[in-house]
C-alpha positions in Angstrom: -24.7 0.2 -29.6 -21.8 2.4 -30.7 -22.5 5.3 -33.0 -21.7 9.0 -33.2 -23.5 12.3 -34.0 -27.1 13.2 -34.4 -28.0 9.9 -35.9 -26.8 8.1 -32.8 -28.9 10.4 -30.6 -31.9 9.6 -32.7 -31.2 5.9 -32.4 -30.7 6.0 -28.7 -33.9 8.1 -28.3 -35.9 5.6 -30.4 -34.4 2.6 -28.6 -35.1 4.0 -25.2 -38.7 5.0 -26.1 -39.2 1.5 -27.5 -38.2 0.0 -24.2 -40.7 2.2 -22.3 -38.0 3.6 -20.0 -39.6 6.4 -17.9 -36.8 6.8 -15.3 -33.1 6.0 -15.6 -30.4 5.8 -12.9 -27.1 7.6 -13.7 -24.0 8.3 -11.6 -25.7 11.3 -9.9 -29.1 9.6 -9.3 -32.4 9.1 -11.0 -33.3 11.2 -14.0 -36.3 11.3 -16.3 -36.2 10.1 -19.9 -36.2 13.6 -21.3 -33.3 14.5 -19.0 -31.4 11.4 -20.3 -32.0 12.5 -23.9 -30.9 16.1 -23.0 -27.7 14.8 -21.5 -27.0 12.7 -24.6 -27.6 15.8 -26.9 -25.2 17.8 -24.8 -22.5 15.2 -25.4 -22.9 14.6 -29.1 -25.2 11.6 -28.7 -23.4 9.7 -25.9 -23.0 9.8 -22.2 -19.7 10.2 -20.3 -18.4 6.9 -18.9 -19.3 8.0 -15.3 -23.0 8.5 -16.4 -23.5 5.2 -18.2 -26.6 3.4 -17.0 -25.5 1.0 -14.3 -27.3 -1.9 -12.9 -24.2 -3.7 -11.6 -21.6 -2.7 -9.1 -18.0 -1.8 -10.1 -14.8 -2.9 -8.4 -11.2 -1.8 -8.9 -8.5 -4.3 -8.1 -5.0 -2.7 -7.6 -1.7 -4.5 -7.6 1.6 -3.8 -9.2 2.2 -7.6 -9.9 0.6 -8.6 -13.2 0.3 -12.2 -12.1 -1.9 -11.2 -9.1 -4.1 -9.1 -11.4 -4.4 -12.1 -13.8 -5.3 -14.4 -10.9 -8.0 -12.0 -9.7 -9.4 -11.8 -13.2 -9.7 -15.6 -13.2 -11.2 -15.7 -9.7 -13.9 -13.1 -10.5 -14.7 -14.1 -14.1 -18.4 -14.5 -14.6 -19.4 -12.6 -11.5 -22.3 -10.1 -11.6 -20.2 -7.0 -11.3 -17.8 -5.0 -13.4 -14.2 -5.6 -12.6 -11.5 -3.0 -13.4 -7.8 -3.6 -12.9 -5.0 -1.2 -12.2 -1.3 -1.8 -11.8 -0.6 1.3 -9.8 -2.3 3.7 -7.4 -2.3 6.4 -10.0 -4.0 4.2 -12.5 -6.6 3.3 -9.9 -7.4 7.0 -9.3 -7.8 7.5 -13.0 -10.3 4.6 -13.1 -12.2 6.1 -10.2 -12.5 9.4 -12.1 -14.0 7.5 -15.1 -16.2 4.9 -13.6 -18.8 4.5 -10.8 -17.1 2.2 -8.3 -18.4 0.8 -5.1 -15.3 -1.2 -3.9 -11.6 -1.0 -4.2 -9.3 -3.9 -3.3 -5.6 -2.9 -3.2 -2.2 -4.2 -2.4 -0.1 -2.3 0.2 3.4 -2.4 -1.2 3.6 -0.8 -4.6 6.1 1.6 -6.2 5.3 5.3 -6.6 2.1 5.3 -4.5 1.6 2.8 -1.7 -1.7 1.2 -1.0 -1.9 3.2 2.2 -1.5 6.5 0.2 -4.1 5.3 -2.2 -6.5 4.4 0.5 -6.1 7.9 2.1 -7.0 9.6 -1.2 -9.9 7.3 -1.8 -11.2 7.9 1.7 -11.0 11.7 1.2 -12.3 11.9 -2.4 -14.7 8.9 -2.5 -15.8 8.2 1.1 -18.6 5.9 0.2 -16.3 3.4 -1.7 -15.6 0.4 0.5 -11.9 -0.3 0.9 -10.2 -3.7 1.2 -6.5 -4.5 1.5 -5.2 -7.6 -0.2 -1.6 -7.9 0.7 1.3 -10.2 1.7 2.8 -7.3 3.7 1.9 -7.9 7.4 3.9 -5.4 9.4 1.6 -4.6 12.3 2.2 -0.8 12.4 1.4 -0.4 8.7 -1.7 -2.6 9.1 -2.9 -0.5 12.0 -2.2 2.7 10.1 -4.2 1.4 7.1 -7.1 0.4 9.3 -7.2 3.7 11.2 -6.4 6.1 8.4 -7.8 4.3 5.4 -10.8 3.0 7.3 -10.5 -0.4 5.6 -13.4 -2.8 5.6 -11.3 -5.9 5.6 -7.7 -7.1 5.4 -7.0 -10.2 3.3 -3.6 -11.8 3.2 -1.8 -12.9 0.0 -1.8 -15.5 -1.1 -5.5 -16.0 -0.3 -6.3 -19.5 0.9 -9.7 -20.1 -0.6 -11.2 -18.5 -3.7 -14.7 -18.9 -2.2 -13.7 -16.9 0.9 -12.2 -14.1 -1.2 -15.4 -14.0 -3.3 -17.6 -14.0 -0.2 -15.6 -11.1 1.3 -16.1 -9.1 -1.9 -19.8 -9.8 -1.9 -20.1 -8.8 1.7 -18.3 -5.6 1.0 -20.7 -4.8 -1.8 -23.6 -5.5 0.5 -22.0 -3.2 3.1 -21.8 -0.4 0.4 -25.6 -0.7 -0.1 -26.2 -0.3 3.6 -24.0 2.8 4.1 
């Protein structure tokens, strides 16, 4: 439902009451129905993107090559999680500010901000987010630095061999997030 102003708040309130929601889960945790309506009233009838009710995990894929991002979109189409795509480290950080994300999958070699620099920031600002490297860059010292400083969960080489293995790794990483 997309609407603005007091009418929208009234619509949301009626809709939520009609569904018998007693407790909602937002970005910061569980809140009561009245707290949810209060948040909506504070924000002119809507919730900030980070507070949207979420029942599915979010993943950010980061690569400066558009063809890789398109390929990832195809691989993960129809999966039961929200996929977000960024063509730079800076864009990935913007998405992390806006959305609740459990997993980031990034290339290593990108202009302006490398995958390693991105992983360092993500580790510091969002330590719970599981981090995976998907890269064709296999220099051992860089890999070890990424593993040690970015605390990556897995390293996957490009091009990936099997789509099913890539999907399985992403699902395992999301399970890992739930356990941490």
